[in-house]
C-alpha positions in Angstrom: 90.3 74.5 34.3 93.3 76.6 33.1 96.7 76.3 34.7 96.4 79.4 36.9 93.0 78.3 38.3 94.7 75.0 39.2 97.5 76.8 40.9 94.9 78.9 42.9 93.2 75.7 44.0 96.6 74.1 45.0 97.4 77.3 47.0 94.1 77.2 48.8 94.7 73.5 49.7 98.2 74.3 51.0 96.8 77.2 52.9 94.1 75.2 54.6 96.6 72.4 55.5 98.8 75.0 57.3 101.5 75.3 54.7 101.1 79.1 54.8 104.4 80.2 53.2 104.1 77.9 50.3 100.5 79.1 49.7 101.6 82.7 50.0 104.3 82.3 47.3 101.7 81.0 44.8 99.2 83.8 45.8 101.9 86.4 45.2 102.7 85.1 41.7 98.9 85.0 40.9 98.4 88.5 42.2 100.6 89.9 39.4 98.2 88.3 36.9 94.8 88.7 38.6 95.2 92.3 39.8 91.5 92.7 40.6 90.6 89.4 42.2 89.3 90.4 45.7 89.3 86.8 47.0 93.0 86.3 46.0 94.0 89.5 47.8 91.9 88.5 50.8 93.7 85.1 51.1 97.1 86.7 50.5 96.4 89.2 53.3 95.3 86.3 55.5 98.7 84.6 55.0 100.5 87.8 56.1 98.1 88.0 59.1 98.9 84.4 60.1 102.7 85.1 59.7 102.3 88.2 61.9 103.3 90.6 59.2 100.5 93.0 60.0 101.4 96.0 57.9 101.5 93.9 54.7 98.3 92.1 55.7 96.5 95.5 56.0 97.8 96.5 52.6 96.4 93.4 50.9 93.1 93.5 52.7 92.6 97.1 51.6 93.3 96.1 48.0 90.7 93.3 48.4 88.1 95.8 49.7 88.8 98.1 46.7 87.6 95.4 44.4 84.8 94.0 46.6 83.5 96.2 49.4 80.8 93.7 50.3 82.9 90.7 51.6 82.5 90.6 55.4 85.5 88.3 56.0 87.9 90.8 54.6 86.7 93.5 57.1 87.0 91.1 59.9 90.5 90.1 59.2 91.5 93.7 58.5 90.1 94.5 62.0 92.3 91.7 63.5 95.5 93.1 61.8 94.7 96.6 63.1 94.0 95.3 66.6 97.4 93.5 66.6 98.9 96.9 66.0 96.9 98.2 68.9 94.8 100.5 66.7 91.6 99.4 68.3 89.3 102.3 67.2 90.0 101.5 63.6 89.7 97.8 64.2 86.2 98.5 65.6 85.1 100.3 62.4 86.0 97.2 60.3 84.3 94.7 62.7 81.2 96.9 62.5 81.3 96.9 58.7 81.7 93.0 58.8 78.6 92.7 61.1 76.6 95.1 58.9 77.2 92.8 55.9 76.7 89.6 57.9 74.3 89.9 60.8 75.3 86.6 62.5 79.0 86.9 62.0 80.2 85.2 65.2 83.9 85.9 64.8 83.3 89.6 64.1 81.2 89.9 67.3 83.9 88.2 69.3 86.7 90.3 67.8 84.6 93.5 68.3 84.1 92.6 71.9 87.8 92.1 72.4 88.6 95.6 71.0 85.8 97.1 73.1 87.3 95.6 76.2 90.7 97.1 75.2 89.0 100.5 74.8 87.4 100.0 78.2 83.9 100.0 76.8 83.0 97.2 79.1 79.2 97.0 78.8 79.4 97.0 75.0 82.0 94.2 75.1 79.8 92.2 77.5 76.8 92.6 75.1 78.8 91.3 72.2 80.0 88.2 74.0 76.6 87.5 75.4 75.1 87.8 71.8 77.7 85.2 70.6 76.6 82.8 73.5 73.0 83.3 72.5 73.8 82.2 68.9 76.3 79.6 70.0 75.9 78.4 73.6 78.9 76.2 73.4 81.4 79.0 72.3 84.2 78.7 74.9 86.0 81.8 73.5 83.0 84.0 74.3 83.0 82.8 78.0 86.8 83.3 78.2 86.5 86.8 76.9 83.6 87.6 79.3 86.0 86.5 82.0 88.6 88.9 80.7 86.1 91.8 81.0 85.3 91.0 84.6 88.9 90.5 85.4 89.6 94.1 84.2 86.6 95.3 86.3 88.2 93.4 89.3 85.0 91.4 89.7 87.0 88.3 90.4 84.2 85.8 91.3 82.3 86.6 88.1 85.6 86.3 86.1 86.3 82.9 87.5 82.7 81.8 86.9 83.1 82.6 83.2 86.6 81.0 82.9 85.2 77.8 84.5 82.4 77.8 81.9 85.0 78.1 79.1 87.1 75.3 80.6 84.1 73.0 81.1 83.3 73.4 77.4 87.0 72.8 76.4 89.2 71.2 79.0 92.3 71.9 76.9 91.7 75.6 76.7 95.0 76.7 78.2 94.4 80.4 77.6 91.3 80.3 79.8 93.1 78.2 82.5 96.0 80.7 82.5 93.5 83.6 82.8 91.8 81.9 85.7 95.3 81.5 87.3 95.9 85.2 86.9 92.7 86.1 88.8 93.6 83.6 91.6 97.0 85.3 91.8 95.4 88.7 92.1 93.5 87.4 95.1 96.8 86.1 96.6 95.5 82.5 96.3 99.0 81.3 95.3 98.5 77.5 95.9 95.3 77.5 93.9 97.1 79.4 91.1 99.9 76.9 91.0 97.3 74.0 90.7 95.9 75.7 87.6 99.3 76.5 86.1 100.5 72.9 86.6 97.5 71.7 84.5 99.0 73.6 81.6 102.6 72.6 82.4 101.6 68.9 82.2 100.7 69.2 78.5 102.4 72.3 77.2 105.4 73.4 79.3 106.4 76.0 76.7 103.0 77.8 76.9 103.7 81.6 76.7 104.7 83.1 80.0 104.0 79.9 82.0 107.5 79.5 83.5 107.5 83.0 84.9 104.0 82.6 86.4 105.0 79.3 88.1 108.2 80.7 89.6 106.5 84.0 90.6 103.7 82.2 92.5 106.2 79.8 94.1 108.3 82.8 95.2 105.3 84.5 96.7 104.9 81.8 99.3 108.6 80.9 99.6 108.1 77.6 97.8 111.7 77.0 96.6 111.3 73.5 95.3 113.2 73.1 92.0 114.0 76.8 92.2 117.6 76.4 91.0 116.7 74.2 88.1 113.9 76.5 87.0 116.2 79.5 87.2 119.0 77.7 85.3 116.7 76.7 82.4 115.2 80.2 82.3 118.6 81.7 82.1 119.6 79.5 79.1 116.3 80.4 77.4 116.8 84.1 78.0 120.3 84.1 76.7 119.2 82.2 73.6 116.2 84.6 73.1 113.8 81.7 73.3 111.7 83.5 76.0 111.4 86.8 77.6 110.1 87.7 81.1 108.3 90.7 82.5 111.2 93.3 82.5 110.9 94.0 86.2 110.6 90.3 87.2 114.0 89.5 85.6 115.7 91.8 88.2 114.5 89.4 91.0 116.4 86.5 89.5 119.5 87.7 87.6 122.3 90.1 88.6 123.5 90.3 85.1 123.1 93.5 82.9 123.6 91.5 79.7 120.6 89.3 80.5 118.5 92.3 81.6 119.3 94.1 78.4 118.6 91.1 76.2 115.3 90.5 78.0 114.2 94.2 77.7 115.0 94.2 74.0 113.0 91.0 73.4 110.1 92.4 75.4 110.0 95.7 73.5 110.3 93.8 70.1 107.3 91.7 71.2 105.2 94.7 72.3 106.1 97.1 69.5 107.3 95.0 66.6 104.0 95.8 64.8 103.2 99.0 66.5 101.9 101.9 64.4 104.6 104.4 64.1 103.5 108.1 64.1 106.0 110.6 62.8 107.0 113.1 65.5 106.2 116.7 64.6 109.1 118.8 65.8 108.4 122.1 67.5 109.9 125.3 66.1 113.4 125.9 67.6 113.0 127.1 71.1 114.1 130.6 72.1 116.9 130.4 74.6 115.0 132.9 76.9 111.9 130.7 77.0 111.2 128.6 80.0 112.2 124.9 79.6 109.1 122.8 79.4 109.4 119.5 81.3 106.6 116.9 80.8 106.6 114.3 83.6 104.9 111.1 82.3 104.0 108.8 85.1 101.7 105.9 85.9 102.2 106.2 89.7 100.6 109.5 90.8 99.2 107.7 93.8 100.6 106.1 97.0 103.8 104.8 95.4 107.6 105.1 96.0 108.1 107.0 92.7 105.7 109.8 93.7 107.1 109.9 97.3 110.5 110.6 95.9 109.5 113.0 93.1 107.3 115.1 95.4 110.3 117.2 96.6 111.5 117.6 93.0 108.1 118.8 91.8 108.0 121.2 94.7 111.5 122.6 94.3 111.6 123.1 90.6 112.7 126.7 89.7 109.5 128.0 88.3 111.2 131.0 86.8 113.2 128.8 84.5 111.1 125.7 84.2 107.5 125.1 83.3 106.5 121.7 84.7 103.5 119.7 83.3 102.2 116.4 84.5 100.8 113.6 82.3 99.2 110.9 84.5 98.6 107.5 82.8 98.0 105.4 85.8 94.6 104.3 87.1 92.2 106.7 88.8 92.3 106.0 92.6 89.5 107.0 95.0 90.5 109.6 97.7 93.9 110.0 96.1 95.5 112.4 98.7 99.0 111.8 97.3 98.0 113.1 93.8 95.9 115.9 95.3 98.9 117.1 97.4 101.2 117.6 94.4 99.0 119.0 91.6 99.7 122.5 92.9 103.4 122.1 91.8 102.5 121.8 88.1 101.5 124.4 85.6 99.0 121.9 84.2 98.1 118.4 85.2 96.6 116.1 82.5 95.0 112.7 83.2 95.8 110.7 80.0 95.0 107.2 81.1 91.8 106.9 78.9 93.0 108.7 75.8 94.8 107.2 72.8 98.5 107.6 72.0 97.6 109.8 69.0 95.7 112.2 71.3 98.6 112.3 73.7 101.0 113.2 70.9 98.7 116.1 69.9 98.5 117.3 73.5 102.2 117.2 74.1 102.8 118.9 70.7 100.3 121.6 71.7 102.2 122.2 75.0 105.5 122.3 73.1 107.2 120.0 75.6 111.0 120.3 75.4 111.9 117.2 77.6 109.6 114.3 78.3 110.6 112.4 81.4 109.5 108.8 81.7 109.0 108.0 85.4 107.5 104.5 84.8 109.8 102.7 82.4 108.6 99.2 81.7 106.7 98.7 84.9 103.0 98.1 85.6 101.2 101.2 84.4 103.6 102.1 81.6 102.5 103.8 78.3 105.7 102.9 76.5 104.1 103.4 73.1 104.1 107.2 73.8 107.9 107.2 74.0 108.3 104.6 71.2 106.7 107.2 68.9 108.3 110.2 70.7 106.4 113.0 72.4 109.3 115.5 72.7 112.6 116.4 71.1 114.3 114.9 74.2 113.1 111.8 76.0 114.6 110.7 79.3 114.2 107.6 81.5 114.5 108.4 85.2 113.8 106.8 88.6 110.9 104.4 88.0 112.8 101.6 86.2 116.3 100.5 87.2 117.6 99.3 83.8 117.5 99.9 80.1 114.2 100.3 78.4 115.8 99.1 75.2 113.8 101.7 73.3 116.2 103.7 71.0 113.7 106.7 71.0 114.4 107.2 74.7 117.6 109.3 74.4 118.9 109.4 78.0 118.8 107.6 81.3 119.7 109.6 84.4 121.8 107.7 86.9 124.9 107.9 89.1 128.3 106.4 88.7 127.7 103.6 91.2 124.4 102.2 89.8 125.8 102.5 86.2 129.6 102.6 86.1 131.0 103.9 82.8 132.1 100.3 81.9 128.4 99.3 82.0 127.1 101.9 79.6 127.3 99.3 76.7 124.3 97.6 78.3 122.0 100.6 77.8 120.2 101.7 74.6 120.0 105.2 76.2 122.9 107.6 76.6 123.8 107.5 80.3 124.0 110.9 82.0 125.1 111.3 85.6 123.9 113.3 88.6 126.9 114.4 90.7 125.9 112.2 93.6 123.4 109.5 94.3 120.5 109.5 91.7 117.7 108.7 94.2 117.0 111.3 96.9 115.0 111.0 100.1 111.3 110.1 99.7 108.5 112.2 101.1 105.2 110.5 101.8 102.4 113.1 102.2 101.3 111.3 105.3 104.7 111.3 106.9 104.6 112.6 110.5 105.4 111.3 114.0 103.4 108.3 114.8 100.8 108.3 117.6 101.8 104.7 118.4 104.5 103.7 120.8 105.1 100.0 120.2 106.7 97.4 122.5 108.5 94.3 121.3 106.1 92.1 123.3 103.2 93.3 121.1 104.9 91.5 118.1 106.3 88.4 119.9 109.8 89.8 119.7 112.3 88.9 122.5 113.1 91.8 124.9 116.8 91.4 125.1 117.9 89.7 121.9 119.1 91.1 118.6 116.3 91.5 116.1 117.3 91.2 112.4 114.5 92.7 110.3 113.9 91.6 106.7 110.6 93.2 105.6 110.6 92.6 101.9 108.5 91.8 98.8 108.6 87.9 98.8 110.0 88.0 95.2 113.1 89.7 96.5 113.8 86.8 99.0 115.5 83.7 97.4 117.2 80.6 98.7 120.7 82.1 98.4 120.1 85.2 100.5 118.0 83.2 103.0 121.1 80.9 103.4 123.1 83.9 104.4 120.5 85.1 106.9 120.4 81.7 108.5 124.2 81.6 108.8 124.1 85.0 110.5 121.5 83.7 113.0 123.7 80.7 113.7 126.7 82.9 114.5 124.6 85.2 116.8 123.0 82.9 119.2 120.7 85.4 120.9 119.0 86.7 117.8 115.8 86.3 115.7 114.8 87.0 112.1 111.7 89.2 111.7 110.0 88.6 108.3 106.8 90.2 107.0 104.1 88.0 105.4 100.3 87.6 106.0 100.1 84.3 104.2 100.0 81.1 106.3 101.4 78.8 103.6 104.3 81.3 103.2 105.0 81.2 107.0 104.9 77.4 107.0 107.4 77.2 104.1 109.8 79.7 105.7 109.8 77.6 108.9 110.5 74.5 107.0 113.3 76.1 105.1 114.9 77.3 108.4 114.5 73.8 109.8 116.2 72.3 106.7 119.2 74.5 107.3 119.4 73.4 111.0 117.9 76.5 112.6 115.1 76.3 115.2 112.0 77.7 113.4 111.0 79.5 116.6 113.8 82.0 115.8 111.8 83.2 112.8 109.2 85.8 113.9 106.4 86.9 111.5 104.8 90.3 111.1 101.8 91.4 109.1 101.8 94.5 106.9 100.9 97.9 108.4 99.2 100.3 106.0 100.0 103.5 107.9 103.5 104.7 106.9 104.1 106.4 110.3 103.1 103.3 112.3 105.3 101.2 109.9 108.4 103.3 110.6 107.6 103.3 114.4 107.4 99.5 114.4 110.7 99.3 112.5 112.4 101.0 115.4 111.9 97.8 117.4 114.5 96.1 115.3 118.3 96.4 115.6 119.6 95.6 112.2 118.0 95.5 108.7 119.1 92.8 106.3 118.8 93.7 102.6 118.1 91.5 99.7 120.1 90.5 96.7 120.1 90.6 93.6 117.3 93.2 93.9 118.2 95.6 96.7 115.8 97.8 98.6 115.5 101.1 96.8 113.3 104.0 98.0 112.3 102.0 101.1 115.8 102.5 102.4 114.7 105.9 103.5 112.0 104.3 105.7 114.7 102.3 107.5 116.9 105.4 107.9 114.0 107.3 109.5 113.6 104.3 111.9 117.3 104.8 112.7 117.9 101.2 111.5 121.3 100.4 110.0 121.1 98.1 107.0 123.6 95.4 105.7 123.8 95.6 101.9 125.1 93.2 99.3 126.5 95.2 96.3 126.2 93.5 92.9 126.8 93.8 89.2 123.7 95.6 87.9 121.6 98.6 88.5 119.0 96.9 90.8 121.7 95.4 93.0 123.7 98.7 93.4 121.1 101.1 94.6 121.7 100.4 98.3 125.4 100.9 97.8 124.7 104.2 96.0 122.6 105.6 98.8 124.8 104.3 101.6 128.0 105.6 99.9 126.5 109.0 99.8 125.6 108.7 103.5 129.2 107.7 104.4 128.0 104.2 105.5 130.3 102.3 103.2 131.3 100.0 106.0 127.9 98.4 105.8 128.2 97.5 102.1 129.4 94.0 101.3 131.1 92.8 98.1 130.1 89.1 98.6 128.1 86.8 100.8 130.9 86.2 103.3 131.5 89.9 103.8 127.7 90.4 104.3 127.6 87.7 107.0 130.7 89.2 108.8 129.3 92.7 108.8 125.9 91.6 110.2 127.5 89.3 112.9 130.0 92.1 113.9 127.1 94.6 114.3 125.1 92.2 116.4 128.0 91.3 118.7 129.4 94.8 119.0 126.8 97.1 120.7 129.0 100.2 120.7 129.6 99.9 117.0 125.9 99.4 116.4 125.1 102.5 118.4 127.7 104.5 116.6 126.1 103.7 113.2 122.7 104.7 114.6 124.1 108.0 115.8 125.7 108.6 112.4 122.4 107.9 110.6 120.6 110.6 112.8 123.2 113.2 111.8 123.0 112.3 108.1 119.3 112.7 108.0 119.7 116.3 109.4 122.6 117.2 107.2 123.1 115.1 104.1 122.5 116.3 100.5 120.1 113.5 99.8 117.6 115.0 102.3 118.0 118.5 100.8 115.3 118.6 98.1 116.3 122.1 96.8 120.0 121.2 96.2 119.0 117.9 94.6 116.5 119.5 92.3 119.1 122.2 91.3 121.5 119.4 90.2 118.7 117.6 88.3 117.8 120.9 86.5 121.5 121.3 85.6 121.4 117.9 83.9 118.2 118.9 81.9 120.0 122.1 80.8 123.1 120.3 79.7 121.1 117.8 77.7 119.1 120.6 75.9 122.3 122.4 74.9 123.3 119.3 72.9 120.3 119.3 70.6 
């Protein structure tokens, strides 16, 4: 055995023992000597794959294939590297080549099934995983991935069945336990979810995403045990870049634009650090006389606040100067009357949910889009990769996400001077451009009309002659700090109740216990269930006297529901975009007296309103006049101002 062969054997031993970087250094030196050794380049590529350097891994695997096109393991690993870069179609080709060369290649079938699931070819994915189980009945990964397919299909009982089989085969399979917890969460089984998550926490408290899932499920049922300590440790980890949270979830916890920016940046790096970059093909310089082409990219063309708000803008665009095209990347919804009601406002309406980013770039290029407006940001149905690669000469974030996307390819964010003061522009990767007044106009639900219902307080167990403080919120927005303030308000207004919306019995029990802990009779907390019909919801809101907003994540578009119910709201203004939206809307409506700078002011405003009936009635009367006359309820004027912003941006390029 010569010296280089000995080095190769040492490198392989280091590699198999997990000392990847050391092995890689030896492979690299040997690759300069043995330039046609396919096994050497395969192993070198594998080290880059393990170190998550996917571009380099792909390069080395391709060299290996050049010198031996019949080695199935190389195709399999090349497929993995491509899949990590979200290039699933190309990954699929390589898995198929690996299987062609090795008919019983378990890993290749598994990996192919995973990519098929990503490409929404569900039956093909199921077939691959079942084939693996046929060859290897004890393969827990195959059962876990079958669970993932059925989770995407929303067949939750079947998903849990397969996750249980995976866990029974491997009780330490934390990924399967976490997936099972996700399904239970989707079914609003929050206590069962926490039971599963705590199994992971016992052995691996640093499991990816675990802390967020635990605190999210606890917040869903107002279980605030250890809330402060969890939040404190999470803050430290965020600031030290040890973890990142779902970008929207961080708004529920921290009123700090620095934390929000750091988290978004970390999230984007994780999502797109190895993303395939496609060079943007610039359109020929536009003729100044041409219509300005606006592409609205949105994952929420269904019953969603973003669509409710944008409806008036879509409707009122000046079609002589603007050509408006929709790109819908959200899920297809049955009987989608909201989408059907707005398609007439667009020159073209494209459903792009099931096509690749590459196809979307071609489509946008063909349409010669001047400005791409991202209405979804980093929320649930985002297609951030589209903007990461760029689909238009100008890319703008607007409305759907109240913070920085941390994507440098998104050029602008449209806001107002209250939600993003000039002093806060440093927390945004985008250039901040301002509308002259509030950035968020009145919403318009297609179903909005007068309700046929005329509700009475007695129907909802509300007292006839007492002040009703209403706090209908997403449970994630309610935290121990704001709840403390609400309880203090009730203590200072003896004849009053707090009206909270939740359908969950455990949540109701926990809220009562929290009230009791703070020295308040739990009977003063009244619970309501959700009402699906928007008109009935607004009609029911009219039974309340005063609405209490949340902090640090304010109400946003739903403020317009409370206004239509003639319901004054007490707002706590904060330090970041999500905690300033209420102040922005209320300042525009000349309701600044209801905006508090701190908790004590918030309490005092609410107590004063409750104890001063004439003042309360005065605010209600003012709200009525504002709905009839205020700029925020004038879709044409608002759209004209938005179009002016678009024109000013285009002049700059």
